[in-house]
C-alpha positions in Angstrom: -23.3 -125.2 47.2 -19.8 -124.2 46.4 -19.4 -122.1 43.3 -18.8 -124.0 40.1 -15.4 -122.4 39.5 -14.2 -123.5 43.0 -15.5 -127.0 42.5 -13.7 -127.3 39.2 -10.4 -126.0 40.4 -10.6 -128.2 43.5 -11.1 -131.2 41.3 -8.3 -130.2 38.9 -6.0 -129.8 41.9 -7.0 -133.1 43.4 -6.3 -135.0 40.2 -3.4 -132.9 39.1 -4.5 -132.3 35.6 -6.8 -129.9 33.5 -7.9 -132.9 31.4 -11.5 -133.1 30.2 -12.9 -136.0 28.3 -15.7 -135.4 25.9 -18.4 -138.1 25.6 -19.2 -138.0 21.9 -20.1 -141.6 21.2 -20.1 -142.6 17.6 -21.9 -146.0 17.4 -19.6 -147.5 14.7 -16.5 -146.7 16.9 -17.6 -148.2 20.2 -15.5 -151.1 21.4 -17.0 -154.6 21.3 -19.4 -155.9 22.5 -21.1 -152.5 22.5 -20.6 -151.8 18.8 -22.5 -155.0 17.8 -25.2 -154.3 20.3 -25.7 -150.8 18.9 -26.5 -152.2 15.4 -30.0 -153.0 16.6 -32.8 -150.6 17.3 -32.5 -147.2 18.8 -33.3 -148.7 22.2 -30.5 -151.3 21.7 -28.1 -148.5 20.8 -29.1 -146.5 23.8 -28.6 -149.5 26.1 -25.1 -150.0 24.5 -24.2 -146.4 25.2 -25.5 -146.7 28.8 -23.4 -149.8 29.5 -20.3 -148.4 27.7 -20.3 -145.1 29.6 -20.7 -146.8 32.9 -17.5 -148.8 32.2 -15.7 -145.9 30.6 -16.5 -143.5 33.4 -15.4 -146.0 36.0 -12.1 -146.4 34.1 -11.3 -142.7 33.8 -12.7 -141.3 37.0 -9.5 -141.7 39.0 -7.6 -139.6 36.4 -10.0 -137.1 35.0 -11.8 -134.3 36.9 -14.5 -133.4 34.4 -16.4 -134.9 31.5 -18.3 -133.1 28.7 -21.2 -135.2 27.2 -22.2 -134.0 23.7 -26.0 -134.1 23.9 -26.6 -134.6 20.1 -25.1 -138.1 20.1 -27.6 -139.1 22.7 -30.6 -137.1 21.4 -30.4 -138.8 18.0 -31.6 -142.0 19.7 -34.8 -140.5 21.0 -36.1 -140.9 24.5 -33.9 -144.0 25.1 -30.9 -141.9 24.2 -31.8 -139.1 26.5 -32.2 -141.7 29.3 -28.7 -143.0 28.5 -27.4 -139.4 28.7 -29.1 -138.9 32.1 -27.5 -142.2 33.2 -24.1 -141.0 32.1 -24.5 -137.7 34.0 -25.6 -139.4 37.1 -22.8 -142.0 36.9 -20.2 -139.4 36.4 -21.4 -137.4 39.4 -21.6 -140.5 41.6 -17.9 -141.1 40.7 -17.0 -137.6 41.9 -16.6 -136.1 38.4 -18.0 -132.8 37.3 -20.2 -132.6 34.2 -20.2 -129.9 31.6 -23.2 -130.5 29.3 -22.2 -129.7 25.7 -25.6 -128.7 24.3 -24.7 -125.3 22.9 -28.1 -123.9 23.7 -29.1 -120.4 22.8 -32.6 -118.9 22.4 -34.7 -116.0 23.7 -37.0 -115.4 26.6 -39.0 -118.3 28.0 -37.2 -120.8 25.7 -33.8 -119.9 27.1 -35.3 -120.2 30.6 -36.6 -123.7 29.8 -33.2 -124.8 28.4 -31.4 -123.5 31.5 -33.8 -125.2 33.8 -33.5 -128.5 32.0 -29.7 -128.7 32.0 -28.7 -126.7 35.1 -31.8 -127.0 37.3 -32.8 -130.7 36.8 -35.9 -129.9 34.9 -39.5 -130.1 36.0 -39.7 -131.7 39.4 -36.0 -132.6 39.3 -36.8 -135.2 36.6 -33.2 -135.4 35.3 -29.8 -135.0 36.9 -28.5 -131.4 36.7 -25.2 -130.7 35.1 -22.5 -128.6 36.8 -22.2 -126.4 33.7 -23.5 -125.8 30.2 -22.1 -124.6 26.9 -24.1 -121.7 25.5 -24.3 -120.0 22.1 -24.3 -116.2 22.9 -24.7 -114.9 19.3 -28.5 -114.1 19.8 -27.5 -111.3 22.1 -27.5 -110.4 25.8 -31.3 -110.9 26.3 -30.8 -114.5 25.1 -27.9 -115.0 27.6 -29.6 -113.5 30.6 -31.8 -116.5 31.5 -28.7 -118.8 31.5 -26.8 -116.4 33.7 -29.7 -116.2 36.1 -30.0 -120.0 36.3 -26.3 -120.4 36.8 -26.4 -118.0 39.7 -29.4 -119.7 41.2 -27.9 -123.2 41.0 -24.2 -122.4 41.6 -23.6 -123.7 38.1 -21.2 -122.7 35.4 -21.5 -121.6 31.8 -19.1 -121.8 28.9 -20.0 -119.3 26.2 -18.8 -119.9 22.7 -16.2 -117.2 21.9 -13.9 -118.6 19.3 -14.7 -122.2 18.3 -12.3 -124.9 17.0 -14.0 -125.6 13.6 -12.2 -124.5 10.5 -15.0 -122.2 9.3 -15.4 -120.3 12.6 -13.7 -117.1 11.3 -16.4 -116.4 8.7 -18.5 -114.7 11.3 -16.4 -114.7 14.5 -13.6 -112.7 12.8 -16.0 -110.3 11.2 -15.9 -106.6 12.1 -13.6 -104.2 13.9 -13.1 -105.2 16.6 -13.9 -108.8 15.5 -17.2 -110.2 16.7 -15.4 -112.8 18.8 -13.6 -110.0 20.7 -16.9 -108.3 21.4 -18.3 -111.5 22.8 -15.2 -112.1 24.9 -15.5 -108.7 26.5 -19.2 -109.3 27.2 -18.4 -112.7 28.8 -15.7 -111.1 31.0 -18.2 -108.5 32.1 -21.0 -111.0 32.9 -18.5 -113.1 34.9 -17.1 -110.3 37.0 -19.6 -110.8 39.8 -19.2 -114.6 39.7 -15.5 -114.9 40.8 -15.0 -117.7 43.3 -12.5 -118.1 46.1 -10.1 -119.6 43.5 -9.9 -116.3 41.7 -11.7 -117.5 38.6 -15.2 -116.8 37.4 -17.9 -119.5 37.0 -18.8 -117.8 33.7 -16.4 -119.3 31.2 -15.6 -119.2 27.5 -14.9 -121.7 24.8 -11.8 -121.0 22.8 -10.4 -123.8 20.5 -7.2 -125.6 21.4 -6.6 -125.6 17.7 -6.0 -121.9 17.9 -3.0 -121.5 20.2 -1.8 -118.3 18.5 -5.0 -116.6 19.7 -5.0 -117.8 23.3 -2.8 -114.9 24.7 -5.2 -112.4 23.0 -8.3 -113.9 24.5 -6.7 -114.3 27.9 -6.0 -110.6 28.0 -9.6 -109.9 27.1 -10.8 -112.3 29.8 -8.3 -112.3 32.6 -10.5 -114.1 35.2 -12.5 -116.3 32.8 -12.1 -120.1 32.8 -11.4 -121.3 29.3 -12.7 -124.5 27.8 -10.2 -125.5 25.1 -11.7 -128.2 22.7 -10.0 -129.8 19.9 -7.1 -131.6 21.6 -5.9 -134.7 19.9 -8.0 -135.8 17.0 -8.7 -132.2 15.8 -5.0 -131.4 15.9 -4.7 -129.5 19.1 -1.6 -130.3 21.2 -0.1 -129.1 24.5 2.3 -126.9 22.6 1.2 -123.3 22.7 -1.5 -123.7 25.3 0.4 -122.1 28.1 -1.0 -118.6 27.6 -4.5 -119.9 28.6 -3.1 -120.6 32.1 -1.7 -118.5 34.9 1.7 -119.0 36.6 0.1 -121.7 38.8 -1.0 -123.7 35.7 -4.6 -122.9 36.3 -7.4 -121.2 34.4 -8.4 -123.7 31.7 -9.6 -127.2 31.0 -8.5 -129.0 27.8 -11.0 -131.4 26.1 -10.2 -134.5 24.1 -13.0 -136.7 22.8 -12.2 -139.0 19.9 -8.5 -139.4 20.9 -9.7 -141.0 24.1 -12.9 -142.7 23.0 -11.3 -144.4 20.0 -8.1 -145.4 21.9 -9.0 -149.0 21.6 -8.5 -148.7 17.8 -4.9 -147.6 18.1 -2.4 -150.1 16.8 0.3 -148.9 19.1 -1.9 -149.8 22.1 -3.0 -153.2 20.7 -0.7 -155.1 23.1 -2.7 -154.0 26.1 -5.2 -156.4 27.5 -8.6 -154.7 26.8 -10.3 -151.5 25.6 -10.4 -150.2 29.2 -6.6 -150.4 29.6 -6.1 -148.8 26.2 -8.4 -145.9 27.1 -6.6 -145.5 30.4 -3.3 -145.4 28.6 -4.6 -142.7 26.2 -5.8 -140.6 29.2 -2.4 -141.0 30.9 -0.6 -140.0 27.7 -2.7 -136.8 27.5 -2.1 -136.1 31.2 1.6 -136.4 30.6 1.5 -134.1 27.6 -0.4 -131.5 29.6 2.0 -131.7 32.6 4.3 -129.3 30.9 1.8 -126.5 31.6 0.9 -127.5 35.2 2.8 -126.2 38.2 5.7 -128.3 39.4 4.0 -128.9 42.7 0.9 -130.5 41.2 
């Protein structure tokens, strides 16, 4: 299989945008009729998520190269929710989209190996659809990261290690020390990824750096010159296209920018109320994001 970094860059080039859509489904913000259906049992809610994501993914697939399901919103519904997550992954892949599983796993030894096999290898007997990449919490140390790195190499998958997250309290630990802990993690990620650079010139071992922190992007790009960056927080959390250019090279490549609620809740926007249905409002919000990001894409895209 082609390396994850090459698959991602090929998809971004084909669709002309580094847009990523996060699948963070809040039951009380689903469009109708899914919201009413989700008020029933956990099984009813999971069915609503399955049906909603099938329609959502069909709507955005022509415009978006990659999606990022947030596992927690599915896991809270028990086994039916996990089945809905598996269905979303399979549907996205059938539609030609890449899938970055946002599970932020991080543990030691055999536990880390089991997490990596579940999300990147398809689990026992290929019982679930494997994701193309996985978010990983590296703060337990290198021995906790090694099983994920080994699985990524085995399955031609990608990893996005948490380096500097988008939440307001991230600096309490990530800014601690001299050099700051986040810088030490960034340098480790760059080192781990040095042997995983694809034909595109980028490593399949990536890093998460919040889009809400544009002033820090040039700094982390210097520390990780060949590392693909996942930039969460665009839209609802306040991240904008302004200031994100340092994450990209002069070809407009090197990062993906994630928006979740600003896309998933587009049907609630009053300025889009004149559009026919929730699908058209969602498509309009995606196109709006694509246009905003076009300023950092190469003119030939």
